[in-house]
TORFITOR-473039 format. One record per residue (C-alpha): x, y, z. Coordinates in pm, whole numbers, padded with zeros to 5 digits, always signed. Example, Ala and Ser with C-alpha at 12.3 -4.5 7.8 and 13.67 -1.06 7.14 Angstrom:
2
+01230-00450+00780;+01367-00106+00714;
END
This chain:
63
+00346+03946+01440;+00523+03660+01603;+00567+03657+01995;+00804+03413+02149;+00755+03452+02549;+01093+03390+02718;+01145+03246+03085;+01382+03419+03311;+01731+03282+03228;+01613+03078+02929;+01889+03038+02666;+01887+03273+02342;+01929+02988+02139;+01635+02770+02246;+01418+03124+02205;+01583+03145+01863;+01465+02795+01792;+01094+02856+01907;+01072+03170+01672;+01213+02970+01352;+00921+02688+01427;+00666+02923+01479;+00774+03113+01170;+00785+02802+00948;+00434+02691+01078;+00302+03057+00941;+00406+02962+00552;+00528+03269+00482;+00853+03156+00305;+00632+02921+00077;+00416+03187-00013;+00698+03416-00093;+00882+03139-00312;+00538+03036-00467;+00470+03420-00578;+00820+03496-00749;+00728+03275-01052;+00351+03299-01226;+00234+02978-01320;-00069+02963-01542;-00389+02832-01403;-00397+02543-01672;-00054+02427-01528;-00182+02450-01173;-00503+02244-01256;-00303+01982-01450;-00064+01938-01162;-00357+01938-00916;-00519+01641-01115;-00190+01431-01166;-00129+01478-00752;-00527+01357-00722;-00450+01056-00928;-00131+00985-00739;-00285+00985-00409;-00594+00781-00520;-00344+00508-00659;-00166+00506-00312;-00511+00482-00125;-00594+00163-00380;-00247-00004-00298;-00284+00062+00057;-00586-00184+00067;
END
């Protein structure tokens, strides 16, 4: 449960902004989107390998 403490006389817009920021940090929406469609484990591994190669190239080009 997300709790947003309010100060006396604080604007409701500010409180809503704090709530949205905390909600985004929890990652609930990302998890829901990820669970909507099933991806095969082999495809997930392939994407992870491609991403690892990409990151490695970035680090090598940085030097």
